[in-house]
N, C-alpha and C positions, 0 to 999 in steps of 0.2 A: 504494500500500500504506500502511496506517496504522501508526503507532508503537504496538507492543504495550505499551509502558510507560504509555500513557495510558488512563484509564478510558473504555472505549467507550460506557458508559452516559451519559456526560456530553458529548454533542455529537459523538462519533465522531471525535475529533482523530486525525491521522495523523502520520507521521514529521516531526520538526522543526516541528510545529504545522500541517501540512497536513491536509486533510479527507479522510475516507473516506466516500464516498457509497454507503451500503448499498443504497438503492433502485436507483440506476443500475447498481451491480455485479450485483445480483440479476437485473435485466432482461437485462444483457449476457451473463451466464453461462447464463441460461436459453436464450437464442438460441444460444450456443455449444454447449450440449448438443444442441439440435435439429439444428444443422448437423453436429455430429460423428456423430450417429446416421445422418443422411442420407448423409454421405460414406462411412460404413462399409457402406452398403447394408442397414441393419437396420431393423426395424419399430418398435422401442421399446427400453426399457432395463430391465435387472435391477439392483437395488440390494440388497445384503445389509445389512439394517438391524439394528443392534446395540442400539438404545436410546440411543446416544450422539449428540452434536451433529453430528459430521462426517457420519455416514451419514444423519442426519435432514435436514441442509441439502442434501446431495447428492440425496436422493430428492425434496425439495421443488423444487429447481432443475429436475430432470428432469421433474417433474409440470407445472411451469409452462411449460417449453419444448415438451414432447411431448404434453401432455394426460394427466391422471391415469390414464386407463384403459390407457395404453400404458407404464406403469411398474409393474413387479412388485416389491413390497417383500418380500424373502425373509428369513424369520426362521430362523436356524440354531443353535438352542441345543444344548448338550451338558451332561453331568452337573455340570460345574464352573461353568456359567453361572448367574448369579443370575437368578431367575425374573422379577425386575423388568425385566431387559433385554428379554426377549421380549414382556412385557406392554407396554412402552413402544413397541416396534416395531409391535405391533398397533394401539396408539393412534395412532401416526404415520400408518399406512396409512389408518386410518379417517378421520383428520382431512383427509388429502389426497384422499380418495375414490379411492384406488388399490387394485388387487387385492393380496392378500397370501397367502402360503403359508408354512407352518411345516414344516421338515424337521429332526428331531432327528438329530444326527450322532454320538450316543453309541455306537450299535451299530457304526458304521463304525470309530470310534476304538478300541473294544474289540477288534474283529477285527484291526485293524492293530497292536495292542499298544501304543498310545500310553500308556494308563494304567499298564500293566504296566512299561513302560520308565521312566516317571516314578517310580513307586514304587521300582524297583530303584536308580535314581540317588540318590534321597533316602536310602534305607537304607544306602548307602555312606558317608554323612555322619552320619546319625542312625540308628544300628542299631536303636533301639527303636521307630522309626516304624512305624505300622501303616497299611496301605492304607485309605483313607477319611478319615484325619485331614486337616483342612484345612491348606493350605500356600501359601506364596508365595516368590518369589525377590526379593531386594532388593540394591541396590548400596550401596557406601560413599559418603559425602558427598564432593563435589568438593574435592580437596586439591592437585591438581597431580601427585600420585603415581599409581601403578597403581590402577585401579578394582578393588575386591574385591567379590565377590558372596557372599551368604550365603543359606542356606535358612532359612525360618521355618516351623515346624510348630506346630500347636495340638493339645494332648492332649485327651482327652475331658473332663477336669476344667477345661479352659480355660487351662491353663498353656501359655505360648509358649516354645519352645526355638529359639534362633538359633545356627546353626553356619556357619562359613565353608566355602565349597565350593572344592575344588581344581579345576583345569581339566578333568579327565576327567569327573567327575560333573556339573559345570556344563554342559559341552557335551552330555552325554547327556540331561540334563533339558530343555535348550533344544531339542534335536532332537525329543524326544517332544512337547513343547508346540507346536512348529512344525507338527506334523501337523494340528493343529486348523485352522490357517489354510489349509493346503493342501486339506484335505477340504472346507472351506467353499467354496473356489474351485471345486472339482470340481462341487459342487452348483450353484453360480452358472452355470457354463458349460453344465451339463446343461440347466438351465431356459432359458438363452439359446438354445441349439441348438433346443430344443423349440418356442420361441416365435418364433424368428428375430430375437432381440433382441441388443443389445450389452450388455456388462458395464461398469457404471460403478464406477470405483474411488473410494475415500473418503479417501485421505490428504490432510492439510493440508500447508502449506509446511514447517512444522517437522518433521513426520514424514518427508516426502519428501526434504528436504535432508539430514537427519541419519540416514537409513537405518533408520528405525523401522518396518520392515515385513519380511515374510518373502518371499524370492524364490520365485516359483511359488505364493505364497499371497496374502495381502492386497496384495502389491506387483503382482499381475497384474491387468490390466484393459484394456479397449478405449479408454476415455477416463477422465480424472481431473479432474472439474470444479473441485475446490477446491485443487489441488496448488500454486497460486500465491498462496494466501491464508494469512496467519498465523492462528493459532488464535483470537485475539481478534477478528479480522475475521469468522471463521466464526460466533462467538457473536453478532456484530452482525447478520449475515445471518439467523441463527436468529430474532432478534427481528423483523427486517424481513419475513421470510416467515411469521411467526406460527405456527411449529411448536409443538407442545404444550410447556407450561412445564416439565414434568418432564424433557424432553429439552433444552430451550433453556438450562436452568440446571444441568444435571447435570455434576458434576466429571468430568474425563477419567479413565478407568480403563483397565487392560489387559483386564479381563474374560477372563483366560486361566487364572488359578489359582483354587483354591477359597477362599482367603482374599482379601478385598477388597484391592485394591492400586492405588495411583496410578501414573501414568506417571512421576511425579517420582522415586519410590523405586525403580522398576524400571530406568529408562533415563536420564532427563535430569538428575536431581540437583537440579532447581529446578522450581517451579510453572510452568505453561505461560505465564503472563503474563510472568514473569521471563525464561524461555527465549526467548520471542518477542522481547523487548527485546534480549537478548544476541545472538541470531542477526541481527536487524536491524542492530545496531551493527557486527557482524562483516562483514556483507555491504556495508554502507555505508562501511566503512573508518574507523569512529569509533575514536579512541584510547581506551584504557581509562580515562584520567583524564577524558575527555569523557563517556563513557557511564556511568561509575560513579554520579553523582548521579541520572541518569534511571532506572537500574535499581535504585537503592537498595542498592547493594553497594559494597564497598571497591574501590579500584583493583586490589589484589592478587587479589580475587575475580574481577574481570572478566578479568584476565590468565589466570587459571586456567581460566575458562569458555571463553575464546577458544581456549586450547590444546585443551580437550576437543572443541570444535566442529570444529576442524581435524583432530584425530585421528579423530573419528567419520566425517568426510567421507572420509578416506583408507581407513579400515578397511571402510567399507560401499560403496566405489566399485564393487565387483564386483556388488552388488545391482542397480545400474542398467545394468550392461554387457550387451549382447546376446551371444549365443553366439559364441565364437571359431570362425571358419571357416579352418582351416589351408590354406595355398596348396599344392596338389599339384605345382606346377611345370608345365613344358611337357610 
């Protein structure tokens, strides 16, 4: 694994100065994708492509390992999705020579009440909010204290209103938005059943380790090709695999809410390069004073970040857990 704190464009240096071999990693993971699909007894792979680098690299690895015609690039937009996302997904499929299908999930979400529930949660905090106003959910900056979430809405005249959300409305809004991930997964498995394919998951190591996924949603997959790669390594593979530049250089987003939002402001509190460095240091047992100059943070900042990493691991442990099977006894 490479050190996330080092510029991957400048030689691909890894942790402690070791090297990350993008070419060898791409070849190995392509083979792993092929082997995984065979072990599962499936004929190919379905990848939900969002226009982001994670799904782009996952699709490219599957195409290299399985042949492009056996990889379905599935585009699943909804009304809050930015049109560029599905356009980039189409561009990716075309560049890989892979088949692609688009299924809008807007009608399904409307029928399930996802948008209605979200609007109701927001109006509990911003009574003047009108359905259709763009919005996003943001967290407080890392401080060592309790993380506070706020809703940001944009009025028709462009004014932005930010209000702190209490636990009830926050959970209600999150539950409504999580429907999007679960409905997408329903479509992925529907196509997988139809084609006899396996579903490829797209989380990177940072997202997988820190529980940045929805149980039964984007956390559900038959195999996860990049779950052991830091985000910066995924970007390095994007260059190696020559996926379209608009994807290979695209900043990570949630693409969940109608206002553009980074993963930093919603979940991690730091840009992905910094979070990769922090997680690497935490996993490797680096002392805060040792990691601070590498991460470009103060020792106190690293201590706070380590605390958040540890708490997120604990809080999201259930996301990784299989169903509990109570023992009925003799």
